[in-house]
N, C-alpha and C positions, 0 to 999 in steps of 0.2 A: 842590860847587857850582862853577858855571862863570859868571864874570861876562860872558863873550862876548869878541868881538874889539875890545878897547879901544885907542884911540889913545894910545900911550905912546912914550917915547924908545926903548924896546926894539924897536919895529917901525917906527921912523922916523915915528911919528904917522900911520900908514896905516890904523889900525883904523877900523872903521865906527861905533864908539860913543864918546861922551865919557867920560872917567874917572868923572864923577859918576854916569853910568848904571851902570857896573860896580860902583861903591861901593854902590849901592842893593841889589844882590844880596848883597854881602858883609855889609852891616848887617842885612839881613833874616835871614840865616843865623846871624849872631852873637847876635841877640836873640830867637831862638826860645825858647819856654818849655820847661821840662824835659820835658814830655810831647809836644813838637813832633815833626814827622816826622824820621826819621833812617834811615840805611842806604840812601839813594837818591841819585839824581843830580838836581840842581836848577839851573835857569838863570833868566834874567829872567822867564820865563813860568811858573815853578813847576817841578813834577816833569818831568824830561826822560827820554826813552827811552834805553836803553843799546844 
């Protein structure tokens, strides 16, 4: 999963998204049911192409 370009101290807060937006992606991935999607790439919009 990729939370996106998040504004953090690591990038001098130059990211284009607030940390709460990145957290949404992480929480969604962490709370997937056991039969949820796996083995793919996911971002804020869902499945992402590789």
